[in-house]
TORKEPA-373597 format. One record per residue (C-alpha): residue number from 1; x, y, z negated; residue in three letters. Coordinates in Angstrom, 2 decimals. Each point is the difference from the previous one (the first is absolute). Layout:
# TORKEPA-373597
pos_c1_c2_c3_code
NUM_X_Y_Z_ALA
...
END
This chain:
# TORKEPA-373597
pos_c1_c2_c3_code
1_125.88_86.57_-99.62_UNK
2_1.39_2.22_-2.80_UNK
3_-3.49_1.12_-0.91_UNK
4_-1.01_-3.66_-0.42_UNK
5_3.04_-0.92_-2.09_UNK
6_-0.01_2.98_-2.35_UNK
7_-3.67_0.95_-0.38_UNK
8_-1.63_-2.70_-2.13_UNK
9_-3.66_1.08_0.30_UNK
10_0.31_0.37_3.78_UNK
11_1.63_-3.43_0.14_UNK
12_-2.99_-1.46_-1.86_UNK
13_-2.45_1.63_2.42_UNK
14_2.05_-1.22_2.96_UNK
15_0.28_-3.55_-1.33_UNK
16_-3.75_-0.17_-0.59_UNK
17_-0.59_1.22_3.56_UNK
18_2.48_-2.51_1.47_UNK
19_-1.51_-2.94_-1.91_UNK
20_-3.52_0.91_1.10_UNK
21_1.16_0.38_3.60_UNK
22_1.73_-3.39_0.06_UNK
23_-3.17_-1.86_-0.93_UNK
24_-2.21_2.09_2.29_UNK
25_2.23_-0.30_3.09_UNK
26_0.37_-3.74_-0.48_UNK
27_-3.70_-0.63_-0.58_UNK
28_-1.24_2.33_2.75_UNK
29_2.09_-1.93_2.53_UNK
30_-1.26_-3.34_-1.32_UNK
31_-3.58_1.27_-0.01_UNK
32_0.24_0.66_3.73_UNK
33_1.22_-3.57_0.48_UNK
34_-2.95_-1.24_-2.08_UNK
35_-2.46_2.07_2.06_UNK
36_1.43_-1.48_3.19_UNK
37_-0.82_-3.55_-1.22_UNK
38_-3.72_0.70_-0.50_UNK
39_-2.61_-1.19_2.54_UNK
40_-0.97_3.66_0.58_UNK
41_3.62_1.20_0.24_UNK
42_-0.64_2.83_2.48_UNK
43_-2.63_1.52_-2.29_UNK
44_2.15_-0.65_-3.07_UNK
45_3.09_1.74_1.42_UNK
46_-2.13_2.90_1.23_UNK
47_-1.53_0.40_-3.47_UNK
48_3.46_0.01_-1.61_UNK
49_1.13_2.77_2.37_UNK
50_-3.16_2.05_-0.60_UNK
51_0.07_-0.42_-3.79_UNK
52_3.63_1.11_-0.14_UNK
53_-1.11_3.43_1.27_UNK
54_-2.42_0.60_-2.90_UNK
55_2.62_1.03_-2.62_UNK
56_1.37_2.58_2.44_UNK
57_-3.48_1.48_0.44_UNK
58_-0.48_0.21_-3.78_UNK
59_3.50_1.30_-0.81_UNK
60_-1.10_3.60_-0.63_UNK
61_-2.84_-0.82_-2.46_UNK
62_2.39_-2.42_-1.71_UNK
63_2.57_2.78_-0.36_UNK
64_-2.65_2.34_-1.45_UNK
65_-0.99_-2.59_-2.62_UNK
66_3.65_-0.55_-0.93_UNK
67_0.57_3.75_-0.43_UNK
68_-3.04_0.28_-2.27_UNK
69_0.73_-2.96_-2.23_UNK
70_0.94_1.26_-3.47_UNK
71_3.80_-0.18_-0.47_UNK
72_-0.39_-2.02_-3.19_UNK
73_-1.68_-2.76_2.03_UNK
74_2.43_-0.17_2.94_UNK
75_2.42_-2.58_-1.37_UNK
76_-2.80_-2.22_-1.28_UNK
77_-1.62_0.18_3.44_UNK
78_3.27_-0.77_1.84_UNK
79_0.71_-3.06_-2.15_UNK
80_-3.60_-1.16_-0.32_UNK
81_-0.78_0.22_3.72_UNK
82_3.07_-2.04_0.91_UNK
83_-1.19_-2.67_-2.43_UNK
84_-3.42_0.17_1.65_UNK
85_1.70_-0.56_3.37_UNK
86_1.88_-2.98_-1.47_UNK
87_-3.24_-1.50_-1.34_UNK
88_-1.75_0.58_3.34_UNK
89_2.65_-1.97_1.88_UNK
90_-0.20_-2.85_-2.50_UNK
91_-3.72_-0.18_0.84_UNK
92_0.85_0.22_3.71_UNK
93_2.57_-2.81_-0.34_UNK
94_-2.64_-2.39_-1.32_UNK
95_-2.70_1.19_2.42_UNK
96_2.16_-0.36_3.11_UNK
97_0.25_-3.76_-0.58_UNK
98_-3.68_-0.42_0.89_UNK
99_-1.00_-0.94_3.58_UNK
100_0.15_3.06_2.28_UNK
101_-3.32_1.74_0.61_UNK
102_-1.07_3.49_0.92_UNK
103_-1.38_0.60_-3.50_UNK
104_3.22_-1.10_-1.68_UNK
105_2.07_2.08_2.41_UNK
106_-2.12_3.06_-0.85_UNK
107_0.77_-0.54_-3.69_UNK
108_3.73_-0.33_0.70_UNK
109_-0.08_3.16_2.11_UNK
110_-1.79_1.87_-2.79_UNK
111_2.67_-1.04_-2.51_UNK
112_2.77_1.06_2.36_UNK
113_-1.72_3.33_0.72_UNK
114_-0.60_0.67_-3.69_UNK
115_3.66_-0.64_-0.75_UNK
116_1.10_2.37_2.77_UNK
117_-2.30_2.74_-1.32_UNK
118_1.38_-0.44_-3.52_UNK
119_3.54_0.11_1.41_UNK
120_-0.70_3.34_1.68_UNK
121_-1.47_1.40_-3.22_UNK
122_2.95_-1.09_-2.15_UNK
123_2.35_1.35_2.68_UNK
124_-1.66_3.40_-0.38_UNK
125_0.46_-0.19_-3.78_UNK
126_3.70_-0.77_0.48_UNK
127_0.46_3.36_1.78_UNK
128_-0.67_1.81_-3.29_UNK
129_2.70_-2.00_-1.77_UNK
130_2.46_0.52_2.85_UNK
131_-0.53_3.74_-0.25_UNK
132_0.79_-0.24_-3.72_UNK
133_3.05_-2.31_0.03_UNK
134_1.76_1.46_3.07_UNK
135_1.68_3.35_-0.56_UNK
136_0.01_1.82_3.36_UNK
137_-0.66_-0.29_3.71_UNK
138_3.31_-1.70_0.70_UNK
139_-0.92_-2.75_-2.47_UNK
140_-3.49_-0.17_1.53_UNK
141_1.56_-0.63_3.42_UNK
142_2.39_-2.64_-1.35_UNK
143_-2.82_-1.71_-1.88_UNK
144_-2.45_-0.11_2.90_UNK
145_2.79_-1.03_2.37_UNK
146_0.89_-2.94_-2.23_UNK
147_-3.64_-1.07_-0.35_UNK
148_-0.54_0.24_3.75_UNK
149_3.22_-1.78_0.94_UNK
150_-0.35_-2.87_-2.46_UNK
151_-3.67_-0.30_0.91_UNK
152_1.00_-0.52_3.64_UNK
153_2.55_-2.63_-1.02_UNK
154_-2.61_-1.84_-2.07_UNK
155_-2.39_0.05_2.94_UNK
156_2.61_-1.42_2.38_UNK
157_1.40_-2.65_-2.34_UNK
158_-3.22_-1.31_-1.50_UNK
159_-1.89_-0.17_3.29_UNK
160_2.81_-2.16_1.32_UNK
161_0.07_-1.96_-3.26_UNK
162_-3.76_-0.46_0.20_UNK
163_0.29_-1.52_3.46_UNK
164_2.42_-2.61_-1.39_UNK
165_-1.69_-0.63_-3.32_UNK
166_-3.44_-0.56_1.51_UNK
167_1.48_-2.98_1.88_UNK
168_2.18_-1.29_-2.86_UNK
169_-2.92_0.16_-2.44_UNK
170_-2.38_-1.67_2.46_UNK
171_-2.41_2.95_0.17_UNK
172_-0.58_-0.01_-3.76_UNK
173_-2.04_3.22_-0.20_UNK
174_-0.75_-0.64_-3.69_UNK
175_3.68_0.42_-0.85_UNK
176_0.34_3.19_2.04_UNK
177_-2.97_1.48_-1.86_UNK
178_1.70_-0.77_-3.31_UNK
179_3.28_1.52_1.22_UNK
180_-1.83_3.24_0.81_UNK
181_-1.71_-0.06_-3.39_UNK
182_3.37_-0.48_-1.71_UNK
183_1.50_2.96_1.87_UNK
184_-2.72_2.33_-1.33_UNK
185_0.33_-1.39_-3.53_UNK
186_3.77_0.54_0.06_UNK
187_-0.51_3.55_1.29_UNK
188_-2.26_0.67_-3.00_UNK
189_2.59_-1.45_-2.40_UNK
190_2.71_2.29_1.42_UNK
191_-2.17_3.01_-0.83_UNK
192_-0.81_-1.37_-3.47_UNK
193_3.73_-0.35_-0.69_UNK
194_0.60_3.73_0.62_UNK
195_-3.35_1.25_-1.26_UNK
196_1.54_2.40_-2.55_UNK
197_1.41_2.22_2.76_UNK
198_-3.30_0.08_1.87_UNK
199_-1.98_0.69_-3.17_UNK
200_2.24_3.03_-0.54_UNK
201_-0.76_1.17_3.55_UNK
202_-3.72_-0.43_-0.69_UNK
203_0.22_2.08_-3.16_UNK
204_1.87_2.76_1.84_UNK
205_-2.62_0.03_2.78_UNK
206_-2.84_0.03_-2.54_UNK
207_1.61_2.93_-1.86_UNK
208_0.42_1.91_3.27_UNK
209_-3.70_-0.49_0.75_UNK
210_-0.95_1.34_-3.44_UNK
211_2.22_3.07_0.38_UNK
212_-1.16_0.78_3.54_UNK
213_-3.43_-1.58_0.49_UNK
214_-1.44_-0.13_3.52_UNK
215_-3.62_0.48_0.93_UNK
216_-1.94_-3.22_0.62_UNK
217_-0.43_-0.86_3.67_UNK
218_-2.03_-2.55_1.89_UNK
219_1.57_-2.44_2.42_UNK
220_-1.09_2.14_2.94_UNK
221_1.56_3.10_-1.58_UNK
222_3.23_-1.85_-0.83_UNK
223_0.40_-1.38_3.51_UNK
224_-0.92_3.41_1.45_UNK
225_2.69_1.72_-2.06_UNK
226_2.55_-2.59_1.08_UNK
227_-0.80_0.63_3.67_UNK
228_0.09_3.76_-0.59_UNK
229_3.43_-0.31_-1.58_UNK
230_1.28_-1.96_3.01_UNK
231_-1.38_2.44_2.59_UNK
232_1.26_3.08_-1.86_UNK
233_3.51_-1.36_-0.46_UNK
234_1.54_0.98_3.34_UNK
235_2.82_-2.50_-0.27_UNK
236_-2.21_-2.99_-0.86_UNK
237_-2.55_0.95_2.65_UNK
238_2.68_0.12_2.70_UNK
239_1.52_-3.28_-1.16_UNK
240_-3.40_-1.73_0.11_UNK
241_-0.29_0.85_3.68_UNK
242_3.46_-1.40_0.67_UNK
243_-0.69_-3.11_-2.09_UNK
244_-3.21_-0.59_1.94_UNK
245_1.99_0.10_3.24_UNK
246_2.76_-2.25_-1.35_UNK
247_-2.59_-2.47_-1.29_UNK
248_-1.97_0.00_3.27_UNK
249_3.11_-0.59_2.11_UNK
250_1.47_-2.49_-2.46_UNK
251_-3.07_-2.23_-0.14_UNK
252_-0.58_0.42_3.74_UNK
253_3.56_-1.21_0.57_UNK
254_-0.69_-3.34_-1.70_UNK
255_-2.82_-0.96_2.34_UNK
256_1.60_1.38_3.17_UNK
257_3.30_-1.71_-0.71_UNK
258_-1.69_-3.36_-0.60_UNK
259_-1.92_0.29_3.28_UNK
260_3.13_0.98_1.93_UNK
261_2.17_-2.73_-1.50_UNK
262_-2.62_-2.66_0.74_UNK
263_0.29_0.89_3.70_UNK
264_3.70_0.91_0.29_UNK
265_2.34_-3.00_-0.55_UNK
266_2.96_2.20_1.00_UNK
267_-0.26_1.65_-3.44_UNK
268_-0.07_-3.26_-1.96_UNK
269_2.73_-1.19_-2.32_UNK
270_-0.43_-3.67_0.89_UNK
271_-3.77_-0.19_-0.47_UNK
272_-3.04_2.22_-0.57_UNK
273_-0.34_-1.11_-3.64_UNK
274_3.69_0.65_-0.74_UNK
275_-0.22_3.44_1.61_UNK
276_-3.04_0.97_-2.08_UNK
277_1.84_-1.14_-3.13_UNK
278_3.17_1.95_0.92_UNK
279_-1.98_3.17_0.68_UNK
280_-2.00_-0.31_-3.23_UNK
281_3.01_-0.70_-2.20_UNK
282_2.07_2.79_1.59_UNK
283_-2.76_2.57_-0.58_UNK
284_-0.60_-1.14_-3.58_UNK
285_3.69_-0.05_-0.90_UNK
286_0.53_3.48_1.46_UNK
287_-2.88_1.43_-2.04_UNK
288_1.14_-1.86_-3.13_UNK
289_3.63_1.14_0.17_UNK
290_-1.11_3.60_0.56_UNK
291_-2.28_-0.11_-3.04_UNK
292_2.60_-1.57_-2.27_UNK
293_2.79_2.44_0.93_UNK
294_-1.61_3.42_-0.36_UNK
295_3.36_1.78_-0.48_UNK
296_1.43_-0.48_3.47_UNK
297_0.77_2.46_2.79_UNK
298_-3.71_0.76_0.49_UNK
299_-0.60_1.04_-3.61_UNK
300_-0.22_3.72_0.83_UNK
301_-1.98_-0.36_3.22_UNK
302_-3.53_1.34_-0.18_UNK
303_-2.94_-2.34_0.47_UNK
304_-0.92_1.57_3.38_UNK
305_3.58_-0.51_1.17_UNK
306_-0.14_-3.65_-1.04_UNK
307_-3.29_-0.39_1.85_UNK
308_1.59_1.54_3.09_UNK
309_2.76_-2.65_-0.05_UNK
310_-2.63_-2.75_-0.13_UNK
311_-1.99_1.55_2.85_UNK
312_3.09_0.42_2.20_UNK
313_0.97_-3.63_-0.57_UNK
314_-3.54_-1.14_0.89_UNK
315_0.07_2.11_3.18_UNK
316_3.30_-1.64_0.97_UNK
317_-1.48_-3.41_-0.86_UNK
318_-2.87_0.67_2.38_UNK
319_2.39_0.95_2.81_UNK
320_2.05_-3.13_-0.62_UNK
321_-3.03_-2.29_0.11_UNK
322_-1.44_1.62_3.14_UNK
323_3.17_0.21_2.12_UNK
324_3.00_-1.85_-1.44_UNK
325_-1.31_-3.01_-1.95_UNK
326_3.13_-0.27_-2.13_UNK
327_-0.59_-2.33_-2.99_UNK
328_2.87_1.13_-2.28_UNK
329_-0.89_3.66_0.68_UNK
330_-3.62_-0.78_-0.89_UNK
331_1.04_-1.28_-3.43_UNK
332_2.56_2.78_-0.58_UNK
333_-2.50_2.76_0.81_UNK
334_-2.58_-1.62_-2.26_UNK
335_2.53_-0.01_-2.86_UNK
336_0.74_3.70_0.61_UNK
337_-3.72_0.83_0.07_UNK
338_-0.78_-1.88_-3.22_UNK
339_2.90_1.32_-2.07_UNK
340_-1.43_3.52_-0.55_UNK
341_-3.43_-1.50_-0.77_UNK
342_1.57_-1.81_-2.94_UNK
343_0.93_3.40_-1.43_UNK
344_-3.13_1.94_0.90_UNK
345_-2.45_-2.01_-2.11_UNK
346_1.96_0.03_-3.31_UNK
347_0.86_3.69_0.39_UNK
348_-3.60_0.93_0.74_UNK
349_-1.13_-1.92_-3.10_UNK
350_2.67_1.79_-2.03_UNK
351_-1.23_3.39_1.25_UNK
352_-3.56_-0.81_-1.06_UNK
353_1.23_-1.10_-3.44_UNK
354_1.95_3.26_-0.40_UNK
355_-2.66_2.42_1.30_UNK
356_-3.31_-1.36_-1.27_UNK
357_-1.29_0.45_-3.55_UNK
358_-0.79_-3.10_-2.06_UNK
359_-3.76_0.60_0.14_UNK
360_-0.08_-0.61_3.77_UNK
361_3.17_-2.03_0.58_UNK
362_-1.47_-3.35_1.05_UNK
363_-2.90_1.63_1.88_UNK
364_2.30_2.15_2.14_UNK
365_2.40_-2.90_0.59_UNK
366_-2.84_-2.31_1.07_UNK
367_-1.57_2.65_2.22_UNK
368_3.34_0.66_1.68_UNK
369_0.57_-3.71_0.67_UNK
370_-3.53_-0.39_1.36_UNK
371_0.37_2.95_2.37_UNK
372_3.34_-1.28_1.28_UNK
373_-1.46_-3.50_0.45_UNK
374_-2.58_1.32_2.46_UNK
375_2.64_0.08_2.73_UNK
376_0.40_-3.80_-0.02_UNK
377_-3.32_-1.09_1.57_UNK
378_0.08_2.95_2.41_UNK
379_3.43_-0.93_1.36_UNK
380_-0.89_-3.66_0.38_UNK
381_-3.30_0.73_1.76_UNK
382_1.40_2.61_2.41_UNK
383_3.19_-1.72_1.14_UNK
384_-1.32_-3.56_0.13_UNK
385_-3.12_1.33_1.71_UNK
386_2.12_1.54_2.77_UNK
387_2.05_-3.20_0.25_UNK
388_-3.12_-2.10_0.54_UNK
389_-2.00_2.41_2.17_UNK
390_2.85_1.33_2.19_UNK
391_3.32_-1.81_-0.56_UNK
392_2.71_-0.48_-2.66_UNK
393_2.34_2.23_2.02_UNK
394_-2.54_2.84_-0.03_UNK
395_-0.42_-0.45_-3.75_UNK
396_3.75_0.27_-0.55_UNK
397_0.19_3.13_2.15_UNK
398_-2.77_1.65_-2.04_UNK
399_1.69_-1.23_-3.18_UNK
400_3.32_1.55_1.03_UNK
401_-1.68_3.30_0.90_UNK
402_-1.68_0.10_-3.42_UNK
403_3.32_-0.72_-1.71_UNK
404_1.67_2.86_1.89_UNK
405_-2.86_2.35_-0.93_UNK
406_0.22_-1.03_-3.67_UNK
407_3.76_0.61_0.08_UNK
408_-0.67_3.58_1.10_UNK
409_-2.64_0.47_-2.70_UNK
410_2.32_-1.37_-2.71_UNK
411_2.88_2.25_1.04_UNK
412_-2.33_3.02_0.14_UNK
413_-1.30_-0.68_-3.52_UNK
414_3.54_-0.46_-1.29_UNK
415_1.01_3.32_1.53_UNK
416_-3.02_1.85_-1.37_UNK
417_0.53_-1.39_-3.49_UNK
418_3.64_1.00_0.07_UNK
419_-0.87_3.55_1.07_UNK
420_-2.76_0.31_-2.58_UNK
421_2.28_-1.32_-2.70_UNK
422_-2.54_-2.61_-1.08_UNK
423_1.17_-2.46_-2.63_UNK
424_-0.22_-3.33_1.75_UNK
425_1.63_-2.45_-2.35_UNK
END
């Protein structure tokens, strides 16, 4: 929190991010409700899910474009694109009042997708300012931890608020569109208010480019160099493997736990719905607290060691759900598993910010996130596939075995890095 209170330019970047997130979280929830009311609701909800994957697939090209935008144009782009997003949601607010049809829904989806793509691009631009206004890796970790933790809080609070407001406002989608537009406009105004600091950062970046010019590179060359950097950095390459495993087991846990709870009343806290809510809130709060308090007893633990704690907790969770069926232990082990994850993501982002040059910063960051993300669909497909083809118990046994194996891998990597004297944080 100190970094937020005492670093004015970082506070401006954070406030702009929080304002944008508030509108987006609120509207995305409401948009799902709107899709569910359409005559073709199954198709509509499927299209929303599919479209939400597109920005992730285009993250690396978006990062390349952000890296290669002239520094003197970055602030104008950040402010201008947020105003474009605001204008787009004003258009959406008026359009969504028309009778629901597949054509209209396609237009609304296109607006939502365009806004998400612009958000990813401006997020990549923000990395360059964060590298400028934060002094060292400790500040990077504090900054990313704050952004991650508050982002989780916004997601929790405004999804719940959306569920209440949609009823209180009698499904007034027009108003929700305007609220989202206002959030982007306010985010732009926050940046305008502190534009002098960001202009100075742009001038410094432009001067650095003049003093040490880099050879022009195509998008393919830029992305290739980013991937080369990742594979040649022994620490990052090892962490990617661990992150893939954590992501695969983490996303696989969501589906497996839902299937198990639906068929195991002994684990319920009153009802199935209440139990799902308790599990979700406990996991989110654990991750959020970990991200917000980076200077706790785990500050000096290496990333592989943190991953090992998560894997051990997931292995114990599997044993509990196969043999003991203890509800409080289920929640407690989930909290233990999620706590290190709340530290891994901000610290990994901080490492990228510290190690990567400005010319490839957003490209490397996007490539790293994309590679790590690949574990999510794999984990869901494998573990839910076993649950449906064989049995949920068999799926949990395989899950536990994988968690034990990943624990061994994480501890081995931690030991090797310690022996080699690699700088990990």
